[in-house]
Structures are given as structure tokens and as C-alpha cells.
N, C-alpha and C positions, 0 to 999 in steps of 0.2 A: 453388321447386317445378318450374319449367320446366327447370331444369338437371338435376334428378333425372329428369324425363321424357325429356330428351335422352339421358342415359346409358342408361337402361333400354331405350328404343326403338331406339337405335343398336346396342346389344349384341344385342338380339333380332333386328333386321334383318340384321346380319352373319351370325348363326348360321343364320337361315332361308334367306338368299340364298347361302350358301356353295356349294351345288351349282350355282348359276349363275355365281358369281364365278370359281371354279376353272377351268372350261372357257374363260371369257373370257380369263383370264390366259395359258392355254396357247396359244390361238389368236393372241393379240397377240404372244406370244414367237416364234411360227412364221411370222408374216406381216408385211406392211408393212415398217417399219424395225426390227422386232424389239424395240421398246420397249413396256413394259407400262404404265408410269405417266408422267404429265406433271405437273410441279409448276410452277405459275404464281404469281407474286407478286400478291396481292390486298390490299386495305385492310380491316383488321378493326376490332375494338373499340378505342376510344381513338385511332383514326386510324393505328394501327400496322400495318405490312405483315406478312403471314404467307404461308406456302407452301400454296396450295390444291391438293389432290390430285385428279387425274382419270385415267381410263384414257386412254391415248394414242390419239387418233383422227385426228390431222393430221400432216403432215410436221414433222419436228423443228424445222426452221428457219422454220416458218409465221409467227411474229411479225414476221419481217423480209421477208415476201413478201406481195404483193398488198395486201389490206385490213388487214393488221396484226392488232390484237387484236379486230377486229370480224369476225364470221363471217357470211357471206351464204348464201342458199339455193343448193344445188349448187356450193358453194365447191370449186374444183379442188384445194385444199390438203388436203381431207379424204380419208383413205384409204378403200378400199372397205368393209372391215369396220367402219371408224369411222363410216360413214354409218348403219349399223344401230344401233350403240351410241348415237349422237346422237339418232336418231329416237325410240328407246325410252327415252332418258334414262339408260340403263345406265352411260354414261360418267361420270355424276355420282356413282355409288355409292361410290367410294373416299373421298368426303368424309365418309362415316360415321366414318372414322378421325379427320378433323379435328374432328368433333363430340365424339368421345371425349376428344380432347386438350384440348378447351375452346376451340379456335380459333373454332368455329362452333356454332350451334344447329340443330335440325331446321328451325325456322321463324324467319325474320328477314329483314332487308334483304339482298338478294343482294350478295355482296362483289364489288366492281369492281376492275379494274386501276387503277393510279395515274392513268393518262391519263384513263380514263372517269370515275373518281371526281372528278377535277378539273373535270368539266363541271357538277357540282352547284354550286348557290349556296352561299355560306358558311353560311347558315342550315340548309340541308339537310345539308351535311357535318357540322355540329355535332350535329344530331339523330341521323343515321345512326351516327355514331361512338360514341354512348352505349350501344349494345346489340350483342350478338354478331350477326354476319351469319349468314344462314341457308342451309341446303341447298336450301330452297325458301322462297317468301315471296310476298307480294302482287304484287310487281313481276314475278317469274318467272311467276306464274299468268296475270296479265293480258297479259303479253308472251310467252306460250308460242309465238306465231307470229312472233316478232321477225325471224328470218332472212328469212321470206317478205316481211314488210313492208318491210324494207330493200331487198330485191331489186326490189320493185315500186314503189319510191318515185320513181324517176326522178332521184334526187339521188345524190351520192357517198355511200357508206356512212358515212363519218366525219361529213359534214355533216348527214345525216338523223338520225343518232344524237344528235349534239350539239344540233341545233336542235329536234327533234321528240320524241325518245324520252326523253332524260335529264331534261328538265323534268317530264314527266308521271310518270316513274318516281320522281323525287324527291318529288312530291306524294303518291304512293301510299305511299312508305316513311314519310313523316311521318305520314300517316293511320294506318299500322300502329303506329307508336310511341305515338301518342296513345290507341289503342284496344286495345293488346296485353293479353293475358290468356289463361288456359287454354282458355276456350271458343273464342276466335279461333284459338289455336294448333292445336287439333284440327280446327277447321273448315277451316283452310288446308291441313292434311295431307290431308284428304279431297278437297278441291278439286284439290290437286296430282295425286292419283291420277286424278281424273275428267278433267282436261285432257290427261293423257297418253293416256288411252283415247279421248277425244273432244275434240280441240283447239278445235273450233268452239263449245264451250259458252259461254254468256253468264254470266260469273262475277258481273256486276253484279246479277243476279237473286238471288244468294245472299249478297252482301255489301252490305247497305243502307248508304248514306251514303258510299261511297268516292268519291273525286273522279271527275267525269265524264270520259269519254274524249274528247280533242279530235278534231275531225273529221279532222284531218290524219293521225292514227294510227288 
């Protein structure tokens, strides 16, 4: 049933958002490095890699510059128009195509790069690999301010992510796996919209029983 919802919702979203997506494509083609899309290797269902599609918001060689595959607040690798796309999450919309292809679901564990995926424990990797990764999900919602948290941590981005973020994200994704269903699916879609509008919202009030947020994050 969730796969049917994925297909219907993603098709509907693409049609409705077309008047927004076409101008974005044109602006990207005319500005920055003139690239429209960025394809990044992420880990999907069954632990197999796939190409995650995004609007290009950063320098083409950004994975080999600075903090690598971790983005921080005011990251100098992000292009001017890319900042707008990232703040509004519009840069993630091409992943609706990944959803149609079956690489992803609308809701699920957020797909990680191989490096960040390997920060998970073997138990979490096994659980996360059982279901399609999501365009959004519990980890994305709770960590909607992840770039700011990393910037304010006082630690190197890689160390803070590995030591503080990945462990809690793993707990959240395991919780989602154990509680997944259509009600939670639609609740997380609504919460995704809410945190884009108001990032300071306390999602714990709406999701009873999710793992408590460690003080360090």
C-alpha cells in the first residue's frame, strides 16, 4: 500500500510543482557552474548503492573540498542560488524521480553516503537496509537543523557527526522501522512540511515514544 501511495503522491507532486521546477532548472542552467542536477551515491534497500538525484547547489568538486560529504552552515562550497534551494529544501525535489523509479519512498530512513552509512552499528545497518530509504523521514525531521548543530558543536564536522549524530539517527531509524505504517507515513509527511515552515518545532510532542534526544545534540 505504501508503494502505491509513493507512486501516486510523487506523480501528483511533480505535476503540481512543475511551474516551480521549470524556472529552477532554467536558473541553474544560467548561473553557478551551469549544472542542473547532482547525482550522489547513497546506500539504498538491501545495502545496495544507487544514484540520488538533487538540484545542484554546490561546487561540482565539493566532495573533495573542505568537509567532504558533510555540509555545515554557511558552507563556502554552496553556490548563491543553492543557498535558497537548500534552505527551502527545493534541492531535494528531484528525488521524486527516485521515488517513481523505486529507489526510494516518500518516507523512510534518509539514505546516506557509504562513508556516513558505515558510522552505523551493524545492527542499525541491517535494519535500515530492509526498507526503501526516504525523501524524508524521522531522522531528517528531528535533524532539520543539522548543519547549524554541526557548526556550533566546537568539534570537527566529521567527528561530531560520527560521535553524536549518527548514533541517535540510527536509534530514530530503528524506531521508525518498528513502528512504520500508513498512519506514521502520513504523519511524517505533515511534520516534514511543518519543520520546513518552522524548523524550531518540537517534533517529540507529535511523535510519542521516539528515542529521547541526547543532551549533546
